[in-house]
DOMARDREN-267066 format. One record per residue: residue number from 1; x, y, z of N, C-alpha, C, O in turn. Coordinates in nm, 2 decimals. Atoms other than C-alpha are relative to their C-alpha. Example, Ala and Ser with C-alpha at 12.3 -4.5 7.8 and 13.67 -1.06 7.14 Angstrom:
# DOMARDREN-267066
+-----+--------+--------+--------+--------+--------+--------+--------+--------+--------+--------+--------+--------+
: seq :    n_X :    n_Y :    n_Z :   ca_X :   ca_Y :   ca_Z :    c_X :    c_Y :    c_Z :    o_X :    o_Y :    o_Z :
+-----+--------+--------+--------+--------+--------+--------+--------+--------+--------+--------+--------+--------+
:   1 :   0.09 :  -0.12 :   0.00 :   1.23 :  -0.45 :   0.78 :   0.09 :   0.12 :   0.00 :   0.19 :   0.12 :   0.07 :
:   2 :  -0.09 :  -0.11 :   0.00 :   1.37 :  -0.11 :   0.71 :  -0.08 :   0.11 :   0.08 :  -0.03 :   0.22 :   0.09 :
+-----+--------+--------+--------+--------+--------+--------+--------+--------+--------+--------+--------+--------+
***
This chain:
# DOMARDREN-267066
+-----+--------+--------+--------+--------+--------+--------+--------+--------+--------+--------+--------+--------+
: seq :    n_X :    n_Y :    n_Z :   ca_X :   ca_Y :   ca_Z :    c_X :    c_Y :    c_Z :    o_X :    o_Y :    o_Z :
+-----+--------+--------+--------+--------+--------+--------+--------+--------+--------+--------+--------+--------+
:   1 :  -0.13 :  -0.03 :  -0.07 :   5.88 :   0.65 :  -5.96 :   0.11 :  -0.02 :  -0.10 :   0.12 :  -0.12 :  -0.16 :
:   2 :  -0.11 :   0.01 :   0.09 :   6.20 :   0.72 :  -6.15 :   0.10 :  -0.11 :   0.06 :   0.12 :  -0.12 :   0.18 :
:   3 :  -0.10 :   0.10 :  -0.04 :   6.47 :   0.44 :  -6.15 :   0.13 :   0.04 :  -0.05 :   0.14 :   0.11 :  -0.15 :
:   4 :  -0.14 :  -0.02 :   0.04 :   6.84 :   0.46 :  -6.17 :   0.06 :  -0.13 :  -0.03 :   0.07 :  -0.22 :   0.05 :
:   5 :  -0.06 :   0.13 :   0.04 :   7.00 :   0.18 :  -6.37 :   0.15 :   0.03 :  -0.03 :   0.18 :   0.13 :  -0.11 :
:   6 :  -0.14 :  -0.02 :   0.03 :   7.38 :   0.15 :  -6.37 :   0.05 :  -0.11 :  -0.08 :   0.03 :  -0.23 :  -0.05 :
:   7 :  -0.07 :   0.11 :   0.08 :   7.57 :  -0.04 :  -6.64 :   0.12 :  -0.05 :   0.08 :   0.16 :   0.01 :   0.17 :
:   8 :  -0.12 :   0.06 :  -0.07 :   7.85 :  -0.27 :  -6.53 :   0.12 :   0.09 :   0.00 :   0.19 :   0.10 :   0.09 :
:   9 :  -0.11 :  -0.09 :   0.01 :   8.10 :  -0.02 :  -6.66 :  -0.01 :   0.12 :   0.10 :   0.09 :   0.16 :   0.16 :
:  10 :   0.02 :  -0.10 :  -0.10 :   7.95 :   0.25 :  -6.44 :   0.03 :  -0.05 :   0.14 :   0.09 :   0.02 :   0.22 :
:  11 :  -0.03 :   0.06 :  -0.13 :   7.96 :   0.02 :  -6.14 :   0.15 :  -0.01 :   0.03 :   0.20 :   0.01 :   0.14 :
:  12 :  -0.15 :   0.01 :  -0.01 :   8.33 :  -0.05 :  -6.21 :   0.06 :   0.13 :   0.03 :   0.15 :   0.15 :   0.11 :
:  13 :  -0.05 :  -0.13 :  -0.02 :   8.40 :   0.32 :  -6.24 :  -0.02 :   0.05 :   0.14 :   0.07 :   0.11 :   0.21 :
:  14 :   0.03 :  -0.05 :  -0.14 :   8.23 :   0.40 :  -5.91 :   0.08 :  -0.07 :   0.10 :   0.12 :  -0.01 :   0.20 :
:  15 :  -0.08 :   0.08 :  -0.10 :   8.41 :   0.12 :  -5.73 :   0.14 :   0.05 :  -0.01 :   0.21 :   0.06 :   0.10 :
:  16 :  -0.13 :  -0.06 :   0.01 :   8.74 :   0.25 :  -5.87 :   0.02 :   0.13 :   0.07 :   0.12 :   0.16 :   0.13 :
:  17 :   0.00 :  -0.13 :  -0.07 :   8.66 :   0.60 :  -5.75 :   0.00 :  -0.02 :   0.15 :   0.07 :   0.05 :   0.22 :
:  18 :   0.01 :   0.02 :  -0.14 :   8.56 :   0.47 :  -5.41 :   0.14 :  -0.05 :   0.06 :   0.18 :   0.00 :   0.16 :
:  19 :  -0.13 :   0.04 :  -0.04 :   8.89 :   0.29 :  -5.38 :   0.10 :   0.11 :   0.01 :   0.18 :   0.13 :   0.10 :
:  20 :  -0.09 :  -0.11 :   0.00 :   9.08 :   0.60 :  -5.48 :  -0.02 :   0.09 :   0.12 :   0.07 :   0.13 :   0.19 :
:  21 :   0.03 :  -0.08 :  -0.12 :   8.90 :   0.81 :  -5.22 :   0.04 :  -0.06 :   0.13 :   0.09 :   0.00 :   0.22 :
:  22 :  -0.04 :   0.08 :  -0.12 :   8.95 :   0.54 :  -4.96 :   0.15 :   0.01 :   0.03 :   0.20 :   0.03 :   0.14 :
:  23 :  -0.14 :   0.00 :  -0.01 :   9.32 :   0.53 :  -5.03 :   0.06 :   0.14 :   0.03 :   0.15 :   0.16 :   0.11 :
:  24 :  -0.05 :  -0.14 :  -0.01 :   9.37 :   0.91 :  -5.05 :  -0.07 :   0.09 :   0.11 :  -0.01 :   0.19 :   0.15 :
:  25 :   0.07 :  -0.08 :  -0.09 :   9.11 :   1.04 :  -4.81 :  -0.06 :  -0.07 :   0.12 :  -0.11 :  -0.01 :   0.22 :
:  26 :   0.06 :   0.09 :  -0.11 :   8.99 :   0.75 :  -4.59 :  -0.13 :  -0.05 :  -0.04 :  -0.20 :   0.00 :  -0.13 :
:  27 :   0.12 :   0.07 :   0.03 :   8.69 :   0.53 :  -4.59 :  -0.12 :   0.09 :   0.02 :  -0.22 :   0.08 :  -0.06 :
:  28 :   0.11 :  -0.09 :  -0.02 :   8.46 :   0.80 :  -4.45 :  -0.02 :   0.09 :  -0.13 :  -0.13 :   0.11 :  -0.17 :
:  29 :   0.01 :  -0.08 :   0.12 :   8.54 :   1.02 :  -4.75 :  -0.06 :  -0.08 :  -0.12 :  -0.14 :  -0.03 :  -0.19 :
:  30 :   0.04 :   0.09 :   0.11 :   8.49 :   0.73 :  -4.99 :  -0.15 :  -0.03 :   0.01 :  -0.22 :  -0.02 :  -0.09 :
:  31 :   0.14 :   0.03 :  -0.02 :   8.15 :   0.65 :  -4.84 :  -0.08 :   0.12 :  -0.03 :  -0.19 :   0.11 :  -0.08 :
:  32 :   0.08 :  -0.13 :   0.03 :   8.04 :   1.02 :  -4.86 :  -0.01 :   0.02 :  -0.15 :  -0.11 :   0.07 :  -0.20 :
:  33 :   0.00 :  -0.01 :   0.15 :   8.14 :   1.01 :  -5.23 :  -0.12 :  -0.08 :  -0.05 :  -0.20 :  -0.03 :  -0.13 :
:  34 :   0.11 :   0.09 :   0.06 :   7.91 :   0.71 :  -5.30 :  -0.14 :   0.05 :   0.04 :  -0.23 :   0.05 :  -0.04 :
:  35 :   0.13 :  -0.06 :  -0.05 :   7.63 :   0.87 :  -5.09 :  -0.04 :   0.12 :  -0.09 :  -0.16 :   0.13 :  -0.13 :
:  36 :   0.02 :  -0.12 :   0.08 :   7.66 :   1.19 :  -5.29 :  -0.04 :  -0.04 :  -0.14 :  -0.13 :   0.02 :  -0.21 :
:  37 :   0.03 :   0.05 :   0.13 :   7.66 :   1.00 :  -5.62 :  -0.15 :  -0.05 :  -0.01 :  -0.22 :  -0.02 :  -0.10 :
:  38 :   0.14 :   0.06 :   0.00 :   7.34 :   0.80 :  -5.53 :  -0.10 :   0.11 :   0.01 :  -0.20 :   0.11 :  -0.06 :
:  39 :   0.10 :  -0.11 :  -0.02 :   7.16 :   1.12 :  -5.41 :  -0.01 :   0.08 :  -0.13 :  -0.12 :   0.11 :  -0.17 :
:  40 :   0.00 :  -0.07 :   0.12 :   7.26 :   1.30 :  -5.73 :  -0.07 :  -0.07 :  -0.11 :  -0.15 :  -0.02 :  -0.19 :
:  41 :   0.07 :   0.09 :   0.10 :   7.15 :   1.01 :  -5.96 :  -0.15 :   0.00 :   0.02 :  -0.22 :   0.00 :  -0.07 :
:  42 :   0.14 :   0.00 :  -0.03 :   6.82 :   0.99 :  -5.78 :  -0.07 :   0.13 :  -0.04 :  -0.18 :   0.13 :  -0.09 :
:  43 :   0.06 :  -0.13 :   0.03 :   6.76 :   1.36 :  -5.82 :  -0.01 :   0.02 :  -0.16 :  -0.11 :   0.06 :  -0.21 :
:  44 :   0.01 :  -0.01 :   0.14 :   6.85 :   1.35 :  -6.19 :  -0.11 :  -0.09 :  -0.06 :  -0.17 :  -0.05 :  -0.16 :
:  45 :   0.10 :   0.09 :   0.06 :   6.62 :   1.05 :  -6.25 :  -0.14 :   0.07 :   0.02 :  -0.23 :   0.04 :  -0.06 :
:  46 :   0.13 :  -0.07 :  -0.02 :   6.33 :   1.27 :  -6.11 :  -0.02 :   0.12 :  -0.09 :  -0.13 :   0.18 :  -0.10 :
:  47 :   0.00 :  -0.12 :   0.08 :   6.42 :   1.56 :  -6.34 :   0.07 :  -0.02 :  -0.13 :   0.18 :   0.03 :  -0.16 :
:  48 :  -0.07 :   0.05 :   0.12 :   6.50 :   1.41 :  -6.68 :   0.02 :   0.11 :  -0.10 :   0.10 :   0.09 :  -0.19 :
:  49 :  -0.02 :  -0.11 :   0.10 :   6.48 :   1.75 :  -6.87 :   0.10 :   0.10 :   0.06 :   0.12 :   0.21 :  -0.01 :
:  50 :  -0.10 :  -0.10 :  -0.05 :   6.75 :   1.92 :  -6.65 :   0.13 :  -0.02 :  -0.07 :   0.15 :  -0.11 :  -0.14 :
:  51 :  -0.13 :   0.00 :   0.06 :   7.10 :   2.00 :  -6.77 :  -0.01 :   0.06 :  -0.14 :  -0.11 :   0.10 :  -0.19 :
:  52 :  -0.01 :  -0.06 :   0.13 :   7.22 :   2.12 :  -7.11 :   0.02 :  -0.12 :  -0.10 :   0.11 :  -0.19 :  -0.09 :
:  53 :  -0.01 :   0.11 :   0.09 :   7.15 :   1.87 :  -7.39 :   0.09 :   0.03 :  -0.13 :   0.09 :   0.14 :  -0.17 :
:  54 :  -0.08 :  -0.01 :   0.12 :   7.39 :   1.81 :  -7.68 :   0.02 :  -0.14 :  -0.06 :   0.01 :  -0.24 :   0.01 :
:  55 :  -0.03 :   0.13 :   0.07 :   7.47 :   1.54 :  -7.94 :   0.15 :  -0.01 :  -0.01 :   0.22 :   0.09 :  -0.04 :
:  56 :  -0.15 :   0.02 :   0.00 :   7.82 :   1.40 :  -7.92 :   0.04 :  -0.08 :  -0.12 :   0.00 :  -0.20 :  -0.13 :
:  57 :  -0.05 :   0.07 :   0.11 :   7.99 :   1.30 :  -8.24 :   0.09 :  -0.12 :   0.05 :   0.09 :  -0.22 :  -0.01 :
:  58 :  -0.09 :   0.10 :  -0.05 :   8.25 :   1.11 :  -8.04 :  -0.08 :  -0.12 :   0.07 :  -0.02 :  -0.22 :   0.10 :
:  59 :   0.08 :   0.10 :  -0.07 :   7.97 :   0.91 :  -7.87 :  -0.11 :  -0.05 :  -0.10 :  -0.22 :  -0.09 :  -0.05 :
:  60 :   0.10 :   0.05 :   0.10 :   7.79 :   0.81 :  -8.20 :  -0.13 :   0.07 :   0.01 :  -0.24 :   0.01 :   0.00 :
:  61 :   0.12 :  -0.09 :  -0.01 :   7.54 :   1.10 :  -8.17 :  -0.10 :  -0.04 :   0.11 :  -0.22 :  -0.02 :   0.09 :
:  62 :   0.08 :   0.03 :  -0.11 :   7.41 :   0.98 :  -7.84 :  -0.04 :   0.13 :   0.07 :   0.03 :   0.23 :   0.06 :
:  63 :   0.04 :  -0.12 :  -0.07 :   7.21 :   1.23 :  -7.64 :   0.08 :   0.00 :   0.13 :   0.08 :  -0.10 :   0.20 :
:  64 :  -0.07 :  -0.01 :  -0.12 :   7.42 :   1.36 :  -7.36 :  -0.05 :   0.12 :   0.08 :  -0.12 :   0.21 :   0.02 :
:  65 :   0.04 :  -0.11 :  -0.08 :   7.35 :   1.60 :  -7.07 :   0.12 :   0.04 :   0.08 :   0.18 :  -0.04 :   0.15 :
:  66 :  -0.12 :  -0.05 :  -0.07 :   7.62 :   1.82 :  -6.92 :  -0.05 :   0.07 :   0.13 :  -0.15 :   0.15 :   0.13 :
:  67 :   0.02 :  -0.06 :  -0.13 :   7.62 :   1.93 :  -6.56 :   0.14 :   0.05 :   0.05 :   0.22 :  -0.03 :   0.10 :
:  68 :  -0.13 :  -0.06 :  -0.03 :   7.91 :   2.17 :  -6.50 :   0.11 :  -0.08 :  -0.06 :   0.12 :  -0.09 :  -0.18 :
:  69 :  -0.11 :   0.07 :   0.06 :   8.22 :   1.96 :  -6.54 :  -0.02 :  -0.15 :  -0.02 :   0.07 :  -0.22 :  -0.06 :
:  70 :   0.04 :   0.14 :   0.01 :   8.04 :   1.62 :  -6.54 :  -0.09 :  -0.02 :  -0.12 :  -0.17 :   0.07 :  -0.15 :
:  71 :   0.10 :   0.04 :   0.10 :   7.86 :   1.45 :  -6.83 :  -0.06 :  -0.13 :   0.04 :   0.00 :  -0.22 :   0.07 :
:  72 :   0.08 :   0.12 :  -0.03 :   7.59 :   1.20 :  -6.77 :  -0.07 :  -0.04 :  -0.13 :  -0.14 :   0.04 :  -0.19 :
:  73 :   0.07 :   0.06 :   0.11 :   7.47 :   0.98 :  -7.05 :  -0.14 :  -0.05 :   0.04 :  -0.15 :  -0.13 :   0.13 :
:  74 :   0.14 :   0.04 :  -0.03 :   7.09 :   0.94 :  -7.04 :  -0.07 :  -0.05 :  -0.12 :  -0.04 :  -0.01 :  -0.23 :
:  75 :   0.09 :   0.05 :   0.10 :   6.85 :   0.75 :  -7.24 :  -0.14 :  -0.01 :   0.06 :  -0.16 :  -0.07 :   0.16 :
:  76 :   0.13 :   0.00 :  -0.05 :   6.48 :   0.80 :  -7.20 :  -0.07 :  -0.12 :  -0.05 :  -0.06 :  -0.16 :  -0.17 :
:  77 :   0.07 :   0.12 :   0.04 :   6.26 :   0.49 :  -7.21 :  -0.15 :   0.03 :   0.01 :  -0.20 :   0.08 :   0.12 :
:  78 :   0.14 :  -0.01 :  -0.01 :   5.89 :   0.51 :  -7.29 :  -0.06 :  -0.12 :   0.08 :   0.02 :  -0.22 :   0.10 :
:  79 :   0.06 :   0.12 :  -0.08 :   5.65 :   0.28 :  -7.10 :  -0.01 :  -0.12 :  -0.08 :  -0.03 :  -0.23 :  -0.03 :
:  80 :   0.00 :   0.12 :   0.09 :   5.65 :   0.05 :  -7.40 :   0.14 :  -0.05 :  -0.04 :   0.15 :  -0.16 :  -0.10 :
:  81 :  -0.14 :   0.05 :   0.03 :   6.03 :   0.02 :  -7.43 :   0.04 :  -0.11 :   0.09 :  -0.01 :  -0.12 :   0.20 :
:  82 :  -0.06 :   0.11 :  -0.09 :   6.22 :  -0.28 :  -7.30 :   0.14 :   0.02 :   0.01 :   0.21 :  -0.06 :   0.08 :
+-----+--------+--------+--------+--------+--------+--------+--------+--------+--------+--------+--------+--------+
***
């Protein structure tokens, strides 16, 4: 089963976005935002080859995947990676 791991910076960004939505649209909107994020991340984790791949010079040649106006940084781990 695919796992979604969020770095601390991602958690801070999501919290910041939740607060913005709560302030500007209400707590129900903010909660729907987080629910949609979790659903999308779980879907992406099950389909690692989806999206358009590119190398980003500004991100030290990390592999990136673009989905419309969003960019998700992914790193694939083999079963022997730690």
